[in-house]
C-alpha positions as CSV (number, residue, x, y, z in Angstrom):
1,M,9.9,84.2,34.2
2,D,8.6,80.8,33.1
3,A,8.6,79.6,29.5
4,G,6.3,77.2,27.7
5,V,5.0,76.6,24.1
6,F,1.6,76.3,22.4
7,I,0.6,74.4,19.4
8,F,-2.4,73.4,17.3
9,P,-2.3,69.7,18.1
10,T,-3.2,67.6,15.1
11,E,-2.8,64.0,13.9
12,Y,-0.1,65.1,11.3
13,A,2.0,66.9,13.9
14,I,4.2,65.6,16.7
15,H,2.2,63.5,19.1
16,P,1.2,65.5,22.2
17,V,2.6,63.0,24.5
18,E,6.0,62.9,22.8
19,L,6.0,66.7,22.8
20,G,5.0,66.9,26.5
21,R,7.8,64.6,27.5
22,A,10.3,66.4,25.5
23,L,9.3,69.8,27.0
24,E,9.5,68.4,30.5
25,G,12.9,66.9,29.8
26,L,14.2,70.3,28.5
27,G,12.9,72.1,31.5
28,F,10.0,74.0,30.0
29,E,7.2,74.9,32.3
30,S,4.1,74.3,30.3
31,L,2.3,73.2,27.2
32,F,-0.7,75.0,25.9
33,V,-3.0,73.8,23.0
34,T,-5.5,75.7,20.8
35,E,-9.1,74.9,20.3
36,H,-11.5,75.0,17.3
37,T,-14.4,72.5,17.3
38,H,-14.7,73.0,13.5
39,I,-14.4,75.7,10.8
40,P,-17.5,76.4,8.7
41,A,-16.8,75.6,5.0
42,A,-18.6,78.8,4.0
43,R,-16.6,81.0,6.2
44,K,-16.7,84.8,5.6
45,S,-15.4,86.1,8.9
46,R,-12.0,87.7,8.7
47,W,-9.0,85.7,10.0
48,P,-7.4,88.4,12.3
49,H,-3.9,87.0,12.0
50,G,-3.9,86.1,8.3
51,G,-2.7,89.1,6.5
52,G,-4.8,88.1,3.5
53,R,-3.6,84.5,3.6
54,E,-5.9,81.5,3.5
55,L,-6.8,79.9,6.8
56,P,-4.3,77.0,7.6
57,R,-5.8,73.6,7.8
58,E,-4.7,73.1,11.4
59,Y,-7.6,75.4,12.4
60,W,-10.1,72.6,11.6
61,S,-7.7,69.7,12.4
62,T,-7.0,70.2,16.1
63,Y,-7.6,67.4,18.7
64,D,-10.1,68.2,21.5
65,P,-7.9,70.1,23.9
66,F,-9.1,68.4,27.0
67,V,-8.5,64.8,25.5
68,A,-5.0,65.9,24.3
69,L,-4.0,67.4,27.6
70,S,-5.2,64.5,29.6
71,A,-2.9,62.3,27.6
72,V,0.0,64.7,28.2
73,A,-0.8,65.0,31.9
74,T,-0.7,61.3,32.3
75,A,2.7,61.0,30.6
76,T,4.4,63.8,32.5
77,E,5.0,64.7,36.1
78,R,5.7,68.4,36.5
79,L,4.7,70.1,33.2
80,L,1.7,72.4,33.4
81,V,-1.0,71.8,30.7
82,G,-3.3,74.6,29.5
83,T,-5.8,75.7,27.0
84,G,-4.6,78.5,24.7
85,I,-7.4,79.3,24.2
86,C,-10.7,77.5,25.1
87,L,-13.6,78.9,23.4
88,V,-16.0,79.2,26.3
89,A,-18.9,80.5,24.2
90,E,-18.9,77.1,22.3
91,H,-19.4,75.0,25.5
92,D,-22.2,74.1,27.8
93,P,-20.9,75.6,31.1
94,I,-22.0,72.5,33.2
95,V,-20.1,70.1,30.9
96,L,-17.1,72.4,30.6
97,A,-16.9,72.8,34.4
98,K,-16.8,69.0,34.6
99,S,-14.1,68.7,32.0
100,V,-11.9,71.4,33.7
101,A,-12.3,70.0,37.2
102,S,-11.6,66.4,36.0
103,L,-8.4,67.4,34.1
104,D,-7.3,69.4,37.1
105,V,-7.7,66.5,39.4
106,L,-6.2,63.9,37.1
107,S,-3.2,66.0,36.4
108,G,-2.4,66.6,40.0
109,G,-3.4,70.3,39.8
110,R,-1.4,71.2,36.8
111,F,-4.2,72.7,34.6
112,V,-4.2,76.3,33.4
113,F,-7.5,77.5,31.9
114,G,-6.8,80.0,29.1
115,I,-10.0,81.4,27.7
116,G,-11.2,83.7,24.9
117,G,-14.2,85.0,23.0
118,G,-13.4,83.8,19.5
119,W,-13.1,85.6,16.1
120,N,-15.1,83.3,13.8
121,W,-18.7,84.4,14.0
122,E,-19.9,81.5,11.9
123,E,-18.3,79.0,14.2
124,L,-19.8,80.6,17.3
125,A,-23.3,80.8,15.5
126,N,-23.2,77.0,15.0
127,H,-22.9,76.7,18.7
128,G,-25.9,79.0,19.3
129,T,-23.9,82.1,20.3
130,A,-24.3,85.4,18.5
131,F,-20.9,87.2,17.8
132,A,-22.2,90.4,19.4
133,T,-23.0,88.8,22.7
134,R,-20.1,86.5,23.0
135,W,-18.3,88.3,25.8
136,D,-21.5,88.5,27.8
137,V,-21.9,84.7,27.3
138,V,-18.3,84.1,28.3
139,R,-18.6,86.1,31.6
140,E,-21.8,84.3,32.6
141,R,-20.4,80.9,31.8
142,V,-17.2,81.6,33.7
143,E,-19.2,82.9,36.7
144,A,-21.4,79.8,36.5
145,M,-18.4,77.4,36.4
146,K,-16.9,79.2,39.4
147,A,-20.1,78.6,41.3
148,I,-20.0,74.9,40.4
149,W,-16.3,74.6,41.4
150,T,-16.6,76.3,44.7
151,S,-20.1,75.4,46.0
152,E,-21.4,72.1,47.2
153,E,-24.8,73.1,45.8
154,A,-24.5,75.6,42.9
155,S,-27.1,77.8,41.2
156,Y,-26.8,80.6,38.7
157,D,-29.4,83.0,37.3
158,G,-28.2,85.0,34.3
159,E,-29.4,86.1,30.9
160,H,-27.5,83.3,29.1
161,V,-27.0,80.8,31.8
162,R,-29.6,79.5,34.3
163,F,-29.7,76.5,36.5
164,E,-30.9,75.8,40.1
165,R,-29.3,73.7,42.9
166,I,-27.0,71.3,41.2
167,W,-24.3,68.9,42.6
168,Q,-21.1,68.3,40.7
169,H,-18.0,66.6,41.7
170,P,-15.0,66.3,41.4
171,K,-14.1,69.8,42.5
172,P,-10.9,71.1,41.1
173,L,-7.7,70.2,43.0
174,Q,-6.5,73.8,42.9
175,K,-8.3,76.1,45.1
176,P,-10.6,77.8,44.5
177,H,-10.1,76.6,40.9
178,P,-7.4,76.5,38.2
179,P,-6.1,80.0,37.1
180,I,-8.2,81.5,34.4
181,L,-6.2,83.6,31.9
182,L,-8.0,85.8,29.4
183,G,-6.6,85.8,25.8
184,A,-7.7,89.2,24.4
185,E,-6.1,92.5,23.8
186,R,-8.8,94.9,22.4
187,G,-11.7,96.7,23.9
188,S,-12.4,96.0,27.6
189,A,-9.8,93.1,27.9
190,L,-8.1,94.5,31.0
191,E,-11.4,95.2,32.7
192,R,-12.6,91.6,31.9
193,V,-9.4,90.2,33.4
194,V,-10.0,92.0,36.7
195,A,-13.7,91.2,36.7
196,Y,-13.6,87.4,36.4
197,C,-10.2,86.1,35.5
198,D,-6.8,85.6,37.3
199,G,-4.4,86.5,34.5
200,W,-4.0,88.1,31.1
201,M,-2.7,86.4,28.1
202,P,-2.1,89.0,25.3
203,A,-0.7,87.9,21.8
204,G,3.1,88.6,21.8
205,L,3.5,89.0,18.1
206,L,1.5,92.2,17.9
207,G,4.6,94.3,18.5
208,H,3.0,96.0,21.5
209,D,5.0,97.4,24.3
210,L,3.4,95.7,27.3
211,R,4.8,97.9,30.0
212,E,1.9,100.4,30.2
213,P,-0.9,97.9,29.8
214,I,0.6,95.7,32.5
215,A,0.9,98.8,34.8
216,Q,-2.7,99.7,34.0
217,L,-3.9,96.1,34.7
218,R,-2.3,96.1,38.1
219,R,-3.8,99.5,38.9
220,L,-7.2,98.2,37.9
221,A,-6.7,95.0,40.1
222,E,-5.6,97.0,43.0
223,E,-8.6,99.4,42.8
224,A,-10.9,96.4,42.7
225,G,-9.2,94.7,45.7
226,R,-8.0,91.9,43.5
227,Q,-4.7,90.1,43.8
228,R,-2.0,90.9,41.2
229,P,-3.1,89.2,37.9
230,S,-0.4,87.1,36.1
231,V,0.7,88.0,32.6
232,T,1.4,85.3,29.9
233,V,2.6,86.4,26.5
234,F,1.0,84.0,23.9
235,G,3.4,83.8,21.0
236,C,6.7,85.2,22.0
237,P,9.1,86.0,19.2
238,E,12.0,83.6,19.1
239,D,14.5,86.2,20.1
240,R,16.4,86.5,23.4
241,A,16.0,90.3,23.3
242,A,12.2,89.9,23.1
243,V,12.2,87.4,26.0
244,E,14.3,89.8,28.1
245,R,12.1,92.8,27.1
246,F,9.0,90.9,28.3
247,G,10.6,89.9,31.6
248,E,11.6,93.5,32.2
249,A,7.9,94.6,31.6
250,G,6.7,92.2,34.3
251,V,5.6,89.2,32.2
252,D,5.3,86.1,34.2
253,R,5.3,83.5,31.4
254,V,6.2,83.5,27.7
255,L,4.8,81.0,25.3
256,F,6.5,80.2,22.0
257,R,4.5,79.0,19.0
258,L,5.2,75.6,17.5
259,P,4.1,74.8,14.0
260,S,1.9,71.7,13.5
261,E,4.8,69.7,12.2
262,P,6.3,66.2,12.9
263,A,8.7,65.4,15.6
264,N,11.8,65.6,13.3
265,T,11.1,69.3,12.9
266,I,9.8,70.1,16.4
267,L,12.4,68.5,18.6
268,P,15.4,70.3,17.2
269,R,13.4,73.5,17.5
270,L,12.7,72.9,21.2
271,E,16.5,72.7,21.8
272,R,16.9,76.2,20.3
273,L,14.0,77.7,22.1
274,A,15.3,76.3,25.5
275,A,18.4,78.2,24.9
276,L,16.6,81.6,24.7
277,V,15.2,81.5,28.2
278,P,17.4,82.5,31.1
279,E,17.5,80.0,33.9
280,R,15.3,80.8,36.9
């Protein structure tokens, strides 16, 4: 089982390049970063992880994930870089396809494309997406991007995405494209993974036993003739027993959450986290 971290990368936190180099030096597999283009000041939608608390400022302070990860990829050699998660419904799919492919090529094929639907309906609305249709939008945009990445001349005709006969290069270095991980747990999450993704990225702090969902995911994939989806736990508790429990359940990767804090807080914490993961 591999281990990485995720962080809300901000200007007041450890620099992403310093973090990436430290992670690679300690033997971590990956660095994932979050995304919010903005947070509406008149927000009414419920923060699903807040427990009644105010929304932390890192939600509206994050760097653009593709810019931050490009800097990290340039400064490292082996570390995987990923989005956790990219809010696909807030992006034009042609532009996003270009960003993903460019980062994958420039990183030497080290990009992992974590995606999700989003919880903040006002934020989505500012990008022209209705909350109720966000999953339909995500599916069509992912399918459209796959067409762009894998076809010399791509077209797509959907309800939310339409374009005819376009050329776009570069194509991703990873074939057919970087792995797509779906960050979602509720509703039809497992069915969505099988339909248009390559892996599942459930939140690890929900206290769920993942053995049965993982078994169900694999059954659905087998029935659909799909390869075995990977499983990445997003937000693993900082506890060796939890890490071992996820490994026994069939998890492929755990991601520990780092706070948006300076290097003098983060670097000692990385040393402690590294000790929690058994050597491969």
